[in-house]
Structures are given as C-alpha cells and as structure tokens.
N, C-alpha and C positions, 0 to 999 in steps of 0.2 A: 462540752464534755469535760468532766472532772478527771484530771490525771490520775491513773491508777484505778479507775472505775469504768465499767461499761457505760456507754452513752445513755442518755435519757431514752432514746428510741430502743436501744437494746434491752434496757431494763424493763421498758414497757412491754416489749414482745414476750419477755420471760414472765412478766406478771400476768399477761393475758393467757398464756399457756397454762400457768398454774391455776388461775381462776377458773379456767375451763374444766380442769380436773374436778374441782370442788362443786361448782355451780351447775355444770352440765354433765357431770359424771364422766368426763373424758370421752364422750360418745363419738366425737369426730376424730380426736387424736389422743391416744393414751400415752401419758408420760408419768410414770410413778415417781420420778425424781424432781419434777417441776416445782412442787410445793416445798420439798425439803431444802433445795438449794437456795430458796428465798427466805427461809425461816429466820436467818440472822438479820434480815432487813424488813421486819414486819412493820416498822414505823415509816417506811418509805411511802410518800404520798402517791407515787406511781402505782403502788399495790392497791391502795384504796380505790383509785379510779378504775382499775381493772376489775375489781370485785363489785362495782356498782351494778345493781340489777338491770338497769337500762342499757348496759353495754354488751348485751348478749350477741348482737350481730357482729361486733368487733371481735369478741372472743372466738366466735365461730370462724370468722375470716382468718384470724391468726392461726387458729388450730388447723384449719383446712390447708393453709399455706405450708405449715410444718409437715402435715401428712403427705401433701403433694411432693415435697422435697424428699421425704424418706421413702415414698413409693418409687421415686426416680432412682434413689440409691439401690433399692431392691432390684430394679430392672437392670442397673449397671452390673450388679453382682452376677445376675443371670448371664450377662454378656461376657463375664469373665474378669471384670474389673475387681482388683483386690486392694486398691488404695482410694480412700475417701478423704476429702479435705474440706473443712469448714472454715471459710474465710470470714474474719470478723465474728468469731464464734460467740463472743459474749458469754451468756449464761446458758447456752444450749447444752443439752445433756445427752445428745445422741452418742457421742464417743464413750460415755460412761455406761450406756445401755446397749452398745453395739450388738445387735441380734445376729450378726454375721461373723462374729469372732471365730466360731468353729470352722467357718469356711475360709478363714485366713484373711479377712478384711482388716487392714490397718487404717486407723483414723488419725488424721493430723488436724489439730486445731491451731489456726493462725490468728494471732492477735498481738496487740502492743505488749511488750514485756511487763509493764507495770499493771496492765489490766489482767494479764494472766496470773501474776502473783496474787492479785486480789481474788481472782477466781479460785486459785489453789487454797487460799485461806477459807473461802466459803465452802469448798468441798470438804475440807478438814473439819470445819465446825459441824457440817451436816453429816459427817461420817460416811461420805460417799467416796469409795475408793477409786483411784485412777487405774483402770485395768491395763495389763501389759500391751493390749492392742491399741491403746491411745497414746499419742505423743503430742505434748503441748509445744508448739513451735513458735517461740517469741520472735516477732519480726518488727523492728522499728523501720518503717518504710522511708523515713528521712535519711537513714544510713545504710539500708540494706534492701536489695530487691527480693521479690517474692520467691523467684526460682532459687536464689542463693540461700534464703532462709529455710526453704523446704528441704533443699538438698542437705544442708547442714543438720537437719533434724532426722535424716534417714530416708527421705522421700526418694523414690527411684524414677527419674524422668524418662527412663527407657521403657517404662511400663505404663499402661493406660491408668487414668485416674478419674474420679468423679468429684465435682466440687459443689458444695452448698454455699450459696452467696446471697443471703437474704437480708433485707433491710439496710443495704449498704450503697447500692448503685446510685440512687438519687442524690447522695451526698458527695459523690465524686465528680470530677470533671469528665467531660465527654471523652477526652483523650485517655485518661486513666482507665475508664471503663473498657474502651476498645483495646487498649494495650493488654489489660488483664485477660480479656476474652481471647485475644490473639495468642497469649501464652498457653492458655488451656487448649486452644485449637491445634497448637503445635505439638501436643503430646500424641502418642500412638493412637491408632484407631480404637474406638470404643470409649474414648474419653468424652466427658460432657460436663454440663453444669446446670443447676437450677438457680435462677436469680429473678429479682423483681425490678420493675421500672415504672416510670410514670410518663404519660403523654404530655406534650407541651400544653400549658394552660390555655393558650389562645385557640386550641381546637375544641375546647369544652364549651358546652352551652353556658350562657351568662350566669345562671343560678349556680351551676356547679363550679364555674370559674371563681365566683365570689367565695364559696366554701374553700376551694383550693388555696386561694390567696390568703385567707385567714389562717389556714394551717401552715402555709409557707412562712407567714409572719411569726407564728408561734415557734416554728422550728428555728428560724433565724435568731430569735431572742434566746433560745436554748443553746445557741452556739453551733447549730447543725443545719446550716442553710441548704436548700435544694440547689444543686449545681448542674444537673444534667437531666434532659428529657429526650425521649425518642418517640416517633410515631411507630406503630407496628410495622408499616411498610418499610420505613427506613431501617429499623433494627433487623427485620428479616433479610434485607439485602446485605447488611453488614455481616450477619452471621454466615450467609452463603459465601460472601467474599473471603471470610476468614477460614472457611473450610468445613464448617458444620454442615452435615448433610440431612439431619432430621431435626425438626423443631415443632414443639407444641406451645402455643401461646394462649393463655386463658386469663380472662378478666377476674379481678378479685371478687366481684359481685357474683360470679358464676361458680366460684370454688366450693362454697358451702353446699350448693345444690348438687354438686358432684357426689358428695358424701352423705348428704341428707336428702332423701327423695322429697321433692316438692318444696324444699326450702328456698325462699327468696328473701334477699336483703330488704329491710324496711327503708322508709324514706329518711330515717335518721342516719343511714349509712349510704350516702349517695355514691353513684359511680363517678369517681374523680379521675378516670383514665388510668387507674393502676392495674398492672398486669403481672403475671408470673409466667416465666418461660422455662421450659425444659428443652435443652438442645444438646445434641451429641453427634459424633462422627462415626461413620461405619464404612468399612472398605467394601 
C-alpha cells in the first residue's frame, strides 16, 4: 500500500464498481458517483483491468457485494439505526449519496488520515460535495483505537450503529478481526455489520487451492498479504459468542444470482471460499 493512497485492492473495488456503471449500465448496483471519483486516475492500470470485457463476472460480483451491503444498511435504518460507519472506506461513495439523510442517518468514514486527505482531493477535483450527514473520521490505528477515533468524530456509542467493512478482513490478523467485531457487538441492540472473509485454503479442492495460492502470492507482492481465514462454522460460532443474534452468510458466487435471475458465475471466476456476512443483534 502506498502511503496516502487507498490500497491496490481498495482501488480495484472502486474501479470495478465504476466499470459496472459503464459496461453493464449499473444493473446490479447503481452508483452515479463511481466514475466521477476515479476521473483523476484514468491512467491507473487497475482501471484498465476493471474495464476489460472478460471481467464481467468480477464486476458483477463486486457490484452485488456493494448492493448487499447497502441493502443491509437500509434494513438497519428500518430497525431504527441512525449511524452508519464505513471501515476502510477507500473510494466508496455511499456517504456522499446517503439516501437516508432525510431520515437522520449519519455516516462516518474511517480511514488512515493520509488516505482520507487523498480522497478529499479526489472529491474536490470531481466536484463531489461532502454532505453535512457525512463525517470523515481519520484514525491512525497505530496510535489510536477505533472507538476513540469514532467518538472524537462525533459518533455516539450509546446509540446503535451499522458498519460496512468490505475488502479488509482477509488482510487483518485473526485477533484484530475478532476484536473489531467484539467492539461492534458491544454497541446497543440493533447494531450490526456487513463484512467479507475467506475460507482456509486447505479446505478448498486442489484446483481452487492453486488459484487461491496464485492470488495470495500476488497480494503479498502488492504488500497486502492474506492474514486471516475462517470456516463458516467457526465464524458462526464466534459471532454467537460475541452476542450477534442474526446472521446471513452468502458465498460470493451466489451474490450475483441474487440480483440477476439465473446468473451463474463462469469458470473464470471460481469459488475460492469467499463469503459475505450480514450479522446484527436484536433484543
């Protein structure tokens, strides 16, 4: 990761969301700001890869993941939640599009201070305003805890909140993941989170394991090694132990089918044991 810029994986997710708007018309996930926020980085090779005609399955998977997360926020708003937090927000635009601003939803974006400064510059260049309902909460995790950083930004720990935490968990240690989930579980009833995770490579079939190992090698060379894996059973048990009472776990390969009737991922997008989870607590 380059200091002051979102990671390669974060830029990649933003690029695939943007490419989905142009090449598939945003039919799975509509984000009118996705292309604009990337305009200043048109020469980024990550963008070129996302727009490749053969990457449709990846674009649909990333788009479906984003829609799944924002559908979960909508459900949280119905439950009465009025605080949303994007952890490792990168170039995500939900806070700038906040469709629940009139309902009183406040959005907090948590990221490294230098990364957020870089994003502010991109928003300014793209002439995308930061609405009053959005707070950019800079947190340097080497010097400050998540709870302290959020509280300093105006987050109210006495009220429930919903967290979007995508594209981050595999790059954190097992302990860091469970500590963060524990912090979220400790908030008032109604709080929850959407996050993604990967199964251990040794539970995958040999062919899929080989593809996973190749991707892991690429990630390590990019300075973003995979550090944690969970089996669905292990993670379900940990979430119950932490106090989450409701959980939906869905494989990446099944996400697009949820939003596109009959769609199935092709062989070029194998099931590598990647999942997305929506979990929350209710009294």
